[in-house]
Every structure is written in structure tokens, then in C-alpha cells.
C-alpha positions, 0 to 999 in steps of 0.5 A: 609240153616241149615248146623249145623244140619248136620254132615259132611261127613268125620265122616262118615269116621271116619275121617280116614286119608286114607279113606279121602284122597282117597276120596279127591284124587279120587274127586279131580282128577275127578273134574279136568278131568271133568272141562278139557273136557268142556274146550277142547270142547269149544275151539274145538267148537270155532276153528271149527265152521263148526262141525255138531251138535254143539248144542249137544257139547254145551250140552255135556260140560254143562253136564260134567261141572255139573259133576265136580261141583258135585265131587268138592261138594263132597270134600267140604262136607267131612268138610262142611255139605252143603248137600242142595247145593250138592242136588241142583247141583246134580238136575242141573247136572240130568236136563242137563244130561237128556236134553243131552240124549233126544237131543242126541237120537233126533240127532242119525238119523243125526249122523247115516248118517254121512260118515265113514272114509272110505266114507270120503276118497272117497269123498276126492278122488272125490274131488280131481278129481273134482278139477282137472276137474274144473282147467281144465275147468278154463283153457279152459275158459281162453283160450276162455276168451283170444280167445274172447278178441282177437275177442273183440279187433280185430273185425270190428264191434263195440261191447259195453256193457251196465250195467242196474242200478236198477233205469233204468239208463244205463251206458256204462262198455266198448267199443271195439277198433273197437267201439272207432275207428268207434265212435271217443270215447274212455273214456265211463266206467261208463258213461250214453249215455247223457254223451257221445252223443248228445240229439237227439242220446241219445233219440234214443238209450235209446229208443231201449236200453228200448225197449230191457229191456222191452222185454227181447229178442234180437233186431236188428235194423238200426239207424242213429247216429252222430260221428265225426262231420258226421251221420253215419248208424249202423246195430245193434243187442242188447242182455239182459244179465240176472243175477243169480236172472234173472234180466236183469243187462247187455246189449251187443251190436254189431253194424255194420257201414253200412253208405257205403251200406245205401248210396248206398241203398239211391241212388238205392232208388233214382234210383228206384223212378225215374224209377217208376216216368218214368214208371208211366208217360209212356202212355204205361203199364209196368208189370213184374213178377219173375221166380215164376210168382209173379207180381213185377212191374205194373205201373200207366198205367196198373193199369188204364188198369185194374182198379186193383193194382198188386196182388200176384196170380198165373198165372193161375188166371191172366185172370180171376183177370185182366179180360183178354179176346182174341180180340173178347172180349167174350173168357177168355184168357187161360195161354198159350195166356197171353202174360206175361205167354208166355214170362215167359216161354221163348217166345219173344211176338210181337204184340199180341192183346188182350182185358181188360174188367174191372168190372169198367171201360172202355174196351180197346184193347192193343197190347202186346210185352214181353221178358222173363228176363235173368240175366248175367248167362244166368238164367231166373229170370222173364218176362216183357211185354209192353202194348200199348192202341190201343183202339182209333187206333182201333176205327179209323181203324173201323171208316176208314173202315166204312168211306171207305165203306160209301164213296164208297157206296156214290160215287157209288150212287152219284145222276145225275150219278156223277162220281168220279176218283182219282190217287195217287202221282205216277199218278196211278188210285186208286179210281173210281166209278160206274158212271166212269164204265158206262162213260168209262168202267172199268178202266184198270191199266198200260195205259200211260197218253198220251194214255188215250184220245184215250183209253177212247174216250175223245174229246173236247166239240164240239166232234170234236177232241181227247183231247190232254194229257195236256187237259185231266182233270185228268192230268191237276189235277195231274199237280197241276191245279184246274178247274171247269165246264170243258165240254168234250165229250165221243164218243165211237165206240158203244153206246151213246155219252155223254157230260160230265162236269169236276171239278178237283184239286190236292190232297194236305195235310196239309204240302203242299205235293201232294198226287194225284189228283181227278176229279168229272165228271157229265153226263150233256147230258140231261142238255144240251138238257134241257138248249136249252129247258129252253132257249126257255121257257125263252124267252116265260117266259120273255113275260109272266113277262112283261105282269104279272108285268103290272097287279101287278103294277095295282093291287098294286095301287088298294091295296095302294087305299084300305089301305088308305080306311082302315085307314079312316074306322079305324079313323071313327070307333075310332070316332064312338066308342067314340061318341056311348060310350059317347052318350049311357053312358049319357041316362044311367046315367040319367036312374041310377039317375032317379031310385034313385030319384024315390025311393026316392019320393016314399020311403013311399010307396015302398015295399021290392019287389019294392026296389029290382027291383029298385036295379036290375035296377040300377045294369043293367045300371051299367052292361051296362055302364061297358060293353060299357067301356070294348067294347071300351077298346077292340077295342082300344087294339092294335090301340093305339100308344104309345111310347117304354119305359124302364119299371120296372115290379116290380115298375109296379106290386107294382103301380097296386096292390096299385091301386086295392082294395085287400082284407085284407085276400088276399096275393100277392106274387112275386117271384124272381126279375122281369126284367127291360127292353124296351117295350110298357108299357100300354099293359103289365100293362093292362095285369097284371091289368086284371089278378090280378084283375080276380084272386081277383074277383073269389077267393072263398078262405078265405086266397086267394094267388097270386103268380107272377113269371117269367122265362127269355127265349132267346128272351122273357119273360115268366110271370105267374100269379097263384092263389089258387081259385076255378079253371077252368075246361079244357073244358072251357079253350078256351072259356074264352078267347072269348068276352062276355063269362062268366062261371058264370051268371052275376046276381051271379057274375057280370062280362062283359066277356071281360077282358080275351079277352083284355088280350089275344089281347094285349098279341098276338098284342105284339107278344106273346101268353097266356095260362092257366093251371087249374083244378077244386078245384086246382086254375089257372095259366095264363102264357103269353110270352113277347117279350124283344124288341117291334118294336122301334118307339120312346124311352121314359123313364117310 
């Protein structure tokens, strides 16, 4: 700065001492005052940080400080012309003062809200009143704290406080004296459950603490924890405590030792289980309800009766829900009829019959007895009913009644006039049928036994003397005697005399106790007459028998002679058949050979017709030869004697199949396991051979199949041979078993017509039967039966 181009300010005052001095003193005093004011304000702000608008104070301090600097520089410029410095200081003073003015204007609304001294005084008075009220509340809180502390220290329940840390760790903050006394744990402050409890107990309590923490609600639960070397039961109430931020910071719990109560509950539960087991093993049904009619007990027998468990339904729905009917089985029970409802109203229910007809299950007839349940104060608290299943008893009673009616009807309708009379253990007549009434008239009670003979006209067998008391049949049976076929006569004063045959015995139960006596009486009057006639006829018959016996002996001798002749004829027939077959087959073979020789000699002269006729000739010769062989076989069936042997049907069938010329396209299947048994092997082999060969011969299928099976019966085996051939019309089923009968022309299919006749004869000679099941186009099944054991002659091994 060029300060030398200006002149000092004092020169403007012509360096007059008083004027310069006056400016010096006044500017110095102002500068001093300005410098002291910011210092005071800064001191006040440092001492009172709570003064509002302290930013304005700082601006005022800066503004006054720059003002003081401006007066100071005025003193300086009296002698030193540093007017640029003075101008810059004034610019800064202008900026600070402008900023102060703006800030002050902005704060005017807030400044105007500042209380006045009067208001401040009122506020102070209110504050004093509030402070007094707070002091009173603090006193009350202290009293409540002391009261709660007293409760905390003297209650019988265990009280514990748990601090919940941010990581979820639970730490105990204190146990009240009761908790210390009940658990035996005193040092718990700052410790986790794991530090004061076992592993199992820690897991149990921390699970509950976590549940309370997560649900943020109070929970109540029962738990069993080991303390002081024994398991103790506790009823615990756990409450979450939230801090000012709304987070759960503590858990406060109270626990009541319920070990004694729990022991009682366990014992009561055991008693209840014992009672329930007892009730469930009763054959009688037990059902009870409370005072409101709600079913509270329903044992197993009751559930079986109804086919339903108990349900909380009103009493007016019981009949429909549990299928309750009156004994007629048709009418639903009204509430007034239901035994449990009647007992609930205070009635003593005795021997009430009802019927249960469940929707699923057996209908039952029950006999119910019930009582109201009265407590010690005489209040009715429910009702109970016992139900006994009397279905079988009722059925037995009905059956006994039917039997009684049946027996009575039977006795009254016994053939041949058989009378029945019985007495009980006291000798009183309890049973007599219509025949007895016919013999003696209607029995009268009260007649002494020694007067029975005279009253009922009882005489000995000859009809000469009245019976003595000891000889009367019913008296004899009542005395313990059993007798049969004892005759007596009844000779009434008016009427026809009768001869009676009596059988009697005492009635003894299973324990040997005499229950009475019974006598059966038959009118044999006509029989006695018939016996006389029979005696006469017997004499005549004896004479005729002697004569007939002589005739039979003569006839028997004739039959023996005839049998010997028949046996001789059979032998002659066998010899004739053998000779005939031999003598006939020899020329037939010669004819066949001659035809071949002729055909060879005339080979160059024979045309096709001649060759055909020569082949036809040889075919007829072979057919005749086969027919002779078949006739010989048929004649021998049943007459050739062979030994019995143990036959394996499986092996027999395998041998037969190997001998037969089975086409490649044919399949023979043996189903199941074939038996091995003792029988005549040759006829069985003939039957299987003929049936299998017939099935092969008459098959028209490209894939022929024969199925052989067996069914074992009590005394025989039932064999089946089935094929898938062309089948046989049912109208020919009987014809095919007749000798020489064929269904196709022999020119079409070479056949003797004897094979099935041989089969039928062989099966029937063994005591069996054969039948066919077949339709055209559906194959044929031949079924035959074969006895397991033939008449034994001589057993050999096969």
C-alpha cells in the first residue's frame, strides 16, 4: 500500500492538541468498551451452554470486536495514513454487521416466544409443584418397592429374574429366598442356566425361555427339574419385560413347587387307569354322565354294544345317536324311557329292558339298572347306568319256550298212544300229555301216592290185583329205580281195559341231585293181541321156511353148476377169439401180400385206377386186421387178471407219449402233480393210451394241444384229458362209446370205432365212470374216475 501518498488524519485536525486529544480519548474509550463486550459475551457463553441463540451471541461478539478494531485504527490513522487498512476493516465490520442483522431478523419469531419474567416465574412455581408431586410419587414407589421386596423375600413361590443379552444368552439376575430355599442354589447372579443346572434341565428351561422370548407373551407350563438330588415338579409362569426401545431385555418368572400335588395326580391317574381297566374288562356296559347330561364314562363293553364312542350330545339326541329302541325293536326310545336320562332325573332304575340296533353290528337286548350320583352335600352331580347283555339269555328263553311248546306238542302227538308223566323233586305232577289223560283221565293234584293205584285203576299185568304203592311205576322211578318194559293194566269202572307197557327212571342233574322222575307209558293192548296172532303166524312161517330152505338149497346147487358152465364157456370164448384172430389174420396177410405181388408183376400194364383199387384193397385188409385186433382187445377187457402194483401216473404218461407218434406241432401238457397209487396198471394204461391217441388222430388244428390233469377226491382220482380239436356235437356224446360207432366215414378217417368202447369198459370194470364235455369247434374233454384202491389180489411193484 502507498501510505506515503496520503497525509495522516491529524493533519486534518491541524494537529491541534485538544482536538487530536479529544479524538484519541473518545476512540480509545470506545475501542476499550468494544473489546470488553465480546470478552464478556464469550465468557457468558462458555459458562452457560444452555443459553438459546448462542450463534447470535457469537455474531454480536464478532460485530463488536470489529467495531472496536475500527475505532482503534482511527487512532492509528491520526499519525499514520493507513486508510486502505482502515477501509478493509470497515468492510469486514459491514459484512459481520450485515450477517448479524440477517440472523437477528431470522430469529425474531423464536425470540418473541421466549417467556417473560412473569411467565418464567409461573413456570418455576409449576416446576416446584411438579417436583413436590414427584417426590411424593417417589415416596410411594419406595413404599411399593419395600412392599414388593417384602413379598419377594417372603412369598412361598420361587421368583427369578433373567437378563436377556443381545446374543440371546440368558443370565440370572437373582433368586428370591423361596427360590434359594426350594432349589438349594444361592449363587446365581450373572450365571447362565448351564452353570447352575444339569444338561437336561438346562435344555428344558432354555427351551421355555426361548419360547417366551419368541412369542413375546406370558406362558404358563409344568416342568420337572432335578434339585437337591431329587426330581421336583414346578408350575411356572414366565413374563417378558420390554425396555424403552421395545425390546425384551428381561424375563421374570414365578414357580410353584407342585411335587406333592403331582404325586397325588399321578396316584389319581393310576387309580383312574386301574378303574378304567377294571371297567373295560367288565362284561357289563357302564355309562355315566354329569349333571348337564354330558357323557363322562363309556367303557369298552358299552362301545361294543353301540358300535360308537361317547359323544358330547344332548340327552334328547341319545336315542337316535346310540340307536336305542324299546324291547319291541321298532319304537325309538323317548328321553323319558332312556335309563340314563331317568337316573339323571333322580329315579332309581331297576331291570329295564331296551334294545340296541346299531347301524353296523349285532342287535342286542340289554337289561339296565341305574342310579343318580349324589355328592356328600346331597347335590345331584350326574347319573350312572350298568347294562347287561341279555341277548343270549332272551334268545335262550325264547328257544326254551319254543322247545317247551315243541316238547309239549311232540308229547301230545307221540305215535302209538305213548303217554308221558313226570313229577318234580317233591313228588308233584308237573308233566302229562294227552295220552295220559286218555289213559287215566285228567290228573288231580293232592292225591297221596298210596292212593294212586285205586284212583287211577292200576292193576298188575294179569288184571287181577290193584298195584301196591311200591309197584306203581312213577313211585318206583321217584324212589330212584330205573326199569323197562314193565306191564300193567288199567281197568276203569266204565270203559275198555287197557294193557300198558311202562319205562321209568329218576331225573338226575349233572351233580347227582334228583330233580324228579319220569315214566313213559305205551298202550300195548292191540300189540298183545297181535302177539298172539304173530305166534300163530310164526308157527306157520317156520313150516314155510323149512320148505323154502330146501328149495333154495336145490337152486343154489343149480347156480353153482351154471357158474362152472359159464367159466368153461369164457375159457372156450378166449380160445375161440385167439384162434379166430389167428386164422383170420393169416389169410388177410396173404391177400395183402398177393396184392403187392400182382401189382409188381403187372406194373407196366396197370393204370391209375388199377393202382387206386389195389391200394384200396390193401386198406380194407388192414382195416379188417385192425378190427380183429380191436375185437380181441375188447373181449379181453375185464377178463384178463393182472396183479396190483404201485403205479406212478407221471412215469406211465411219459412212457405212453414216447410210444406214440406225436406230430411236431402237437403239445402235450401235464398239469399239476400226478399221483402214485396202488392199482391195476394195464387197464389204466389202455385208457390213457386210447384217449391220447384219439385226440392226436382227430385233431384238425395246426397247433394241437392236449392237457392232462387230475383232481384228488376222497376215494378216487378224477383224471381229465382235454384237447383243442374240432369237438363233438353233444347229440353224439353217447354214440361215441358204442362199439363200431364212428362220427366220420372210415374212408375219410381210418378208424375201428372200438377205442372209446374199450376205454368205457376198462373204466367201468374198475368201478369208475367216464363222461365227455364237448361242443363243435371247442375241443373235447374226457373225464374219468379211478378208485384209489382196487380189490386186492396180489401186489407187485411197477
